[in-house]
C-alpha positions in Angstrom: -129.3 -49.5 164.6 -126.2 -47.3 165.4 -123.0 -49.2 166.4 -120.9 -47.3 168.8 -117.0 -47.1 168.4 -116.1 -49.8 171.0 -118.5 -52.4 169.5 -117.3 -51.6 166.0 -113.5 -51.9 167.2 -114.2 -55.4 168.9 -116.0 -56.5 165.7 -113.1 -55.4 163.4 -110.6 -57.2 165.7 -112.6 -60.4 165.5 -112.6 -60.1 161.8 -108.9 -59.3 161.5 -107.9 -62.2 163.9 -110.3 -64.6 161.9 -108.8 -63.6 158.6 -105.2 -64.0 160.0 -106.1 -67.6 161.3 -107.8 -68.6 157.9 -104.7 -67.3 155.9 -102.4 -69.2 158.3 -104.3 -72.4 158.0 -104.3 -72.3 154.2 -100.7 -71.6 153.5 -98.9 -74.9 152.9 -96.4 -75.8 155.5 -93.0 -76.9 154.2 -91.7 -79.8 156.4 -88.0 -80.7 156.6 -87.4 -84.1 154.9 -85.7 -86.7 157.0 -85.1 -90.4 157.4 -84.4 -92.6 160.4 -82.9 -95.8 161.4 -83.1 -97.8 164.5 -81.9 -101.1 165.9 -84.5 -103.2 167.7 -84.2 -106.6 169.5 -85.1 -110.0 168.2 -88.8 -109.4 169.0 -88.9 -106.1 167.1 -88.9 -103.9 170.3 -86.7 -101.2 171.6 -84.5 -102.5 174.6 -83.7 -105.8 176.1 -80.9 -106.2 173.7 -78.3 -109.0 174.1 -75.1 -108.0 175.9 -73.1 -111.2 175.4 -72.9 -113.0 172.1 -71.3 -116.6 171.7 -68.9 -116.6 168.7 -70.3 -118.5 165.9 -73.9 -118.5 167.3 -76.6 -116.5 165.4 -77.4 -112.9 166.8 -80.9 -112.0 165.8 -81.9 -108.3 165.7 -84.1 -106.1 163.7 -83.4 -102.7 162.0 -86.1 -100.1 161.4 -86.0 -97.6 158.4 -88.4 -94.7 158.2 -88.7 -92.4 155.0 -89.9 -88.9 155.3 -87.8 -87.4 152.4 -90.8 -86.3 150.5 -90.2 -88.8 147.8 -89.5 -92.5 147.2 -85.9 -93.1 148.1 -83.4 -96.0 147.8 -81.9 -97.1 151.1 -79.0 -99.3 152.0 -78.2 -100.4 155.5 -74.6 -101.4 156.1 -73.6 -103.4 159.2 -70.1 -102.9 160.4 -68.0 -103.8 163.4 -66.4 -101.1 165.5 -65.4 -100.6 169.2 -65.5 -98.0 171.9 -64.0 -94.9 170.3 -64.2 -96.4 166.8 -67.8 -95.7 165.6 -69.1 -93.3 162.8 -70.0 -89.7 163.0 -72.6 -87.7 161.5 -70.4 -86.8 158.7 -68.1 -89.8 158.2 -69.0 -93.5 158.1 -67.1 -96.2 159.8 -64.1 -97.3 157.7 -64.3 -101.2 158.4 -65.8 -103.4 155.8 -69.5 -104.2 155.9 -70.5 -107.7 157.3 -74.1 -107.4 156.2 -76.2 -105.2 153.9 -79.8 -104.6 152.9 -81.1 -102.4 150.1 -84.7 -101.2 149.7 -86.9 -98.5 148.0 -89.2 -96.9 150.4 -92.1 -94.6 149.3 -92.4 -91.1 151.3 -94.0 -92.0 154.6 -93.1 -95.7 154.3 -91.2 -97.7 156.9 -90.0 -101.2 157.3 -88.6 -103.4 160.0 -86.0 -105.7 158.6 -84.7 -109.1 160.4 -81.1 -109.3 160.7 -79.1 -112.3 161.6 -75.4 -112.2 162.1 -72.7 -114.7 162.9 -69.7 -113.0 164.7 -66.6 -114.9 165.2 -63.6 -114.2 167.6 -63.8 -112.6 171.0 -63.7 -109.1 172.5 -65.4 -106.7 174.9 -67.4 -103.7 173.8 -67.6 -104.8 170.1 -69.8 -102.1 168.5 -72.3 -103.5 165.9 -73.0 -100.4 163.9 -76.0 -99.9 161.4 -75.4 -97.2 158.9 -78.0 -95.6 156.7 -77.0 -94.9 153.1 -79.3 -93.4 150.3 -79.0 -93.4 146.6 -78.8 -90.0 145.1 -79.3 -90.7 141.3 -75.6 -91.5 140.7 -74.1 -93.2 143.7 -74.7 -94.2 147.3 -74.2 -91.4 149.9 -73.9 -91.8 153.7 -76.8 -89.9 155.4 -74.9 -89.4 158.6 -77.6 -91.5 160.3 -76.4 -94.4 162.2 -77.1 -96.5 165.5 -75.1 -99.1 167.3 -75.2 -101.8 169.9 -72.2 -102.9 172.2 -71.8 -106.5 172.9 -69.3 -108.7 174.5 -68.2 -111.6 172.2 -67.1 -114.9 173.9 -66.0 -118.2 172.8 -68.4 -121.1 172.9 -68.0 -124.2 175.2 -66.3 -125.9 172.3 -64.4 -123.1 170.8 
């Protein structure tokens, strides 16, 4: 059986495309490592956050940490208080002292939701409750540039 030039060209194109697809599928893909942090409400869900907190009353939230760094990583969450215009950036953490912290080692692909109970005192509007994510880099804790925050109004209780 004789194959004419057009049929041969189509067959060669199919073979070349098949080889290219097979090579592309076998080359290991390098994913960019990342970690994530998120603040969740008392029920562990996104949204429906408290807007007003009574001074001295417990504020219950959750913080979610997700590790895709490609290795087991030690993380530390620091909770700090700020205000509008006084929150961290992706390069600089908030300068205020932590009011709560949590340290954990997560395997690659691991995540955890951590219950947080805070007792805030005083009063003020637009208090920023800031959650910063830090990681240990073999010799010291380093700010990852990942953070989230929640604004609340802090009021005095009926007896305070």
